[in-house]
TORVEXTOR-404607 format. One record per residue (C-alpha): residue in three letters; residue number from 0; x, y, z. Coordinates in steps of 0.1 Angstrom, whole numbers, plus 2048, in hexadecimal, padded with zeros to 3 digits. Example, Ala and Ser with C-alpha at 12.3 -4.5 7.8 and 13.67 -1.06 7.14 Angstrom:
BEGIN
ALA,0,87B,7D3,84E
SER,1,889,7F5,847
//
This chain:
BEGIN
UNK,0,BB1,2FB,3DF
UNK,1,BD6,2FF,3E6
UNK,2,BE7,31D,3D7
UNK,3,C0B,31D,3CB
UNK,4,C21,335,3DD
UNK,5,C3E,342,3C9
UNK,6,C5B,34F,3DE
UNK,7,C68,36F,3D0
UNK,8,C8D,373,3CB
UNK,9,C9D,38F,3DE
UNK,10,CA4,3AF,3CC
UNK,11,CCA,3B2,3C6
UNK,12,CD8,3D5,3C4
UNK,13,CFB,3DB,3B6
UNK,14,D10,3EE,3CF
UNK,15,D22,3FF,3B2
UNK,16,D06,40E,39D
UNK,17,CEB,40A,3B8
UNK,18,CD4,3FA,39E
UNK,19,CC1,3D9,39F
UNK,20,CD7,3C2,38A
UNK,21,CE2,39E,386
UNK,22,D00,39C,39C
UNK,23,D1F,388,395
UNK,24,D3A,376,3A9
UNK,25,D51,394,3B1
UNK,26,D73,391,3C0
UNK,27,D7E,3A9,3DB
UNK,28,DA3,39F,3DA
UNK,29,DAB,394,3B6
UNK,30,DAD,36E,3B1
UNK,31,DD2,36F,3A8
UNK,32,DDC,377,3CC
UNK,33,DCB,356,3D7
UNK,34,DD7,340,3BA
UNK,35,DFB,348,3C3
UNK,36,DF5,339,3E6
UNK,37,DEC,317,3D9
UNK,38,E02,2FC,3E9
UNK,39,E08,2DC,3D4
UNK,40,DE6,2E1,3C3
UNK,41,DD3,2E7,3E4
UNK,42,DBE,306,3E7
UNK,43,DCA,322,3FD
UNK,44,DBE,323,421
UNK,45,DAA,341,42D
UNK,46,DB0,347,452
UNK,47,D99,35E,467
UNK,48,D93,365,48C
UNK,49,D6D,36A,486
UNK,50,D64,348,495
UNK,51,D61,335,474
UNK,52,D77,318,46A
UNK,53,D93,31F,452
UNK,54,D87,31A,42E
UNK,55,D98,30F,40E
UNK,56,D92,328,3F1
UNK,57,D9D,31C,3CF
UNK,58,D98,33E,3BE
UNK,59,D96,354,3DC
UNK,60,D78,365,3ED
UNK,61,D5D,372,3D6
UNK,62,D3C,383,3DE
UNK,63,D1C,37E,3C9
UNK,64,D0A,39A,3DB
UNK,65,D1D,3BA,3D3
UNK,66,D23,3C2,3AE
UNK,67,D14,3BE,38C
UNK,68,D29,3B5,36D
UNK,69,D2C,3D9,361
UNK,70,D38,3E6,382
UNK,71,D50,3C9,386
UNK,72,D60,3D3,365
UNK,73,D6B,3F4,375
UNK,74,D85,3E1,388
UNK,75,D95,3CD,36C
UNK,76,DB2,3E4,362
UNK,77,DB8,3EE,387
UNK,78,DB9,3CA,392
UNK,79,DCF,3C0,375
UNK,80,DE8,3DC,37D
UNK,81,DE9,3D2,3A2
UNK,82,DEF,3AD,39A
UNK,83,E0A,3B4,381
UNK,84,E1C,3CD,398
UNK,85,E1C,3B6,3B7
UNK,86,E1D,394,3A8
UNK,87,E30,396,387
UNK,88,E46,3B4,387
UNK,89,E6A,3AF,393
UNK,90,E73,3C2,3B3
UNK,91,E94,3CE,3BE
UNK,92,EA0,3C0,3E0
UNK,93,EAD,3D8,3FA
UNK,94,EC7,3C7,410
UNK,95,EDA,3D0,42F
UNK,96,EF6,3BA,43D
UNK,97,EED,39E,425
UNK,98,EC8,39D,42E
UNK,99,EAA,3AA,41B
UNK,100,E9A,3C6,42E
UNK,101,E82,3D2,413
UNK,102,E7A,3D5,3EE
UNK,103,E77,3F1,3D4
UNK,104,E5B,3F0,3BB
UNK,105,E65,407,39F
UNK,106,E50,41B,385
UNK,107,E2F,41A,398
UNK,108,E10,42B,38A
UNK,109,E04,43F,3A8
UNK,110,DDF,441,39D
UNK,111,DDB,41C,393
UNK,112,DEC,40E,3B2
UNK,113,DD8,425,3CA
UNK,114,DB8,41C,3B8
UNK,115,DC0,3F7,3BA
UNK,116,DC5,3F8,3E0
UNK,117,DA7,40F,3E5
UNK,118,D91,3F7,3D0
UNK,119,D9B,3D9,3E6
UNK,120,D93,3ED,405
UNK,121,D71,3F8,3F8
UNK,122,D67,3D6,3EB
UNK,123,D70,3C6,40C
UNK,124,D5B,3DF,41E
UNK,125,D3B,3D8,409
UNK,126,D41,3B3,409
UNK,127,D2A,39C,41D
UNK,128,D44,380,41F
UNK,129,D50,376,442
UNK,130,D74,379,437
UNK,131,D70,39F,433
UNK,132,D5A,3A4,451
UNK,133,D74,3B9,464
UNK,134,D75,3D3,448
UNK,135,D5A,3EE,44E
UNK,136,D62,410,43F
UNK,137,D44,424,44C
UNK,138,D45,447,43D
UNK,139,D65,43F,42A
UNK,140,D52,425,415
UNK,141,D42,43F,3FE
UNK,142,D62,453,3FD
UNK,143,D75,434,3F1
UNK,144,D5A,42D,3D7
UNK,145,D5C,450,3C9
UNK,146,D81,44C,3C3
UNK,147,D7B,42C,3B0
UNK,148,D5E,438,39B
UNK,149,D6F,459,393
UNK,150,D91,448,38C
UNK,151,DA0,462,3A4
UNK,152,DBA,454,3BC
UNK,153,DBA,473,3D1
UNK,154,DD5,485,3E4
UNK,155,DF2,471,3F4
UNK,156,DE2,473,417
UNK,157,DC1,465,40B
UNK,158,DC2,43F,411
UNK,159,DE8,440,413
UNK,160,DF7,41E,415
UNK,161,E16,40B,420
UNK,162,E22,3EA,412
UNK,163,E35,3CF,424
UNK,164,E40,3AE,415
UNK,165,E4B,38D,426
UNK,166,E6F,386,41D
UNK,167,E67,361,41A
UNK,168,E62,357,3F5
UNK,169,E40,349,3FE
UNK,170,E2B,351,41D
UNK,171,E1A,32F,423
UNK,172,DF9,325,413
UNK,173,DE2,33A,428
UNK,174,DD4,35E,427
UNK,175,DC9,370,446
UNK,176,DA9,385,445
UNK,177,DAC,3AB,443
UNK,178,DA6,3C0,462
UNK,179,DA9,3E3,471
UNK,180,DC8,3EE,484
UNK,181,DD6,40E,493
UNK,182,DF8,41E,48E
UNK,183,DFF,43A,4A6
UNK,184,DD9,43E,4AA
UNK,185,DD3,440,484
UNK,186,DBA,427,475
UNK,187,DC7,40E,45B
UNK,188,DBB,3EE,44B
UNK,189,DD2,3D1,445
UNK,190,DCF,3BA,428
UNK,191,DE4,39C,41E
UNK,192,DEC,398,3F9
UNK,193,E01,379,3F2
UNK,194,E20,382,406
UNK,195,E18,3A7,408
UNK,196,E08,3BA,424
UNK,197,DF4,3D9,41B
UNK,198,DEE,3F3,436
UNK,199,DD6,40D,428
UNK,200,DCC,42C,43C
UNK,201,DA7,433,442
UNK,202,DA9,453,456
UNK,203,DA9,478,44F
UNK,204,DC7,47D,464
UNK,205,DEB,47E,457
UNK,206,E00,45F,451
UNK,207,E15,457,470
UNK,208,E38,465,46E
UNK,209,E48,443,46D
UNK,210,E34,43A,44D
UNK,211,E38,45A,439
UNK,212,E59,451,428
UNK,213,E47,433,418
UNK,214,E28,445,40C
UNK,215,E25,447,3E6
UNK,216,E1E,46B,3DC
UNK,217,E20,469,3B6
UNK,218,E2C,452,39A
UNK,219,E4C,442,3A6
UNK,220,E5A,426,3BC
UNK,221,E4A,414,3D9
UNK,222,E61,40A,3F6
UNK,223,E54,3EA,406
UNK,224,E5E,3E0,429
UNK,225,E6C,3BD,42C
UNK,226,E5F,3A5,447
UNK,227,E6B,383,453
UNK,228,E4C,36C,455
UNK,229,E5D,356,46F
UNK,230,E5F,373,487
UNK,231,E3C,382,47E
UNK,232,E1D,381,494
UNK,233,E09,375,475
UNK,234,E1A,353,476
UNK,235,E0F,34E,49A
UNK,236,DEC,35A,493
UNK,237,DE8,341,477
UNK,238,DF5,324,48B
UNK,239,DDE,32D,4A9
UNK,240,DBF,332,494
UNK,241,DC4,313,47F
UNK,242,DCC,2FD,49D
UNK,243,DAE,309,4B0
UNK,244,D97,300,494
UNK,245,DA3,2DC,490
//
């Protein structure tokens, strides 16, 4: 007599509440930052150097293995604030000799913007998606989570950040994967957010001297460094990776 073997479904543990829950499709970088990259109706192209082919992502990269619905809700107001601040709010151009060298974002809520960037960093670290495979926070993962769950953005040197923005109105239809980098020996992670580049510090040491004037310390204005995409190394990286995959 043949028996029927039922394959058990794996136990899924939410990385937010650490409980066995039904997990949902959770975004790491909010969908709005991918939707803005659509080109003539085509989905944005995700470019990585992990060995996988570039992929089209209509609504960005989501992960079905990290968060339950209740924990995902913790990010709603934080994500909404970050999206409105970077994608909808008018920014003041800073010019020199007729060229844009930067931007000023006025009236910034220190706590919300810090929590927005920390939340992207933490979600990328816990994600199983290949696109975020270069983000591994180690002992800083729990520290970042505590900031989010307690709604405490921390002191200015905790996960301090620097923003840059491409001076082109639109930076192509591709997004590079986030990765770790070093500035004067200090560890940072770099994220691309629809024309913006976020550099967020993951290190107990002080922010490098060259970055300190740009570190947000309280409610106020963020000064964003302007970058010319035609002169940037990102453009060459994207061309090289895409061409090598064809």
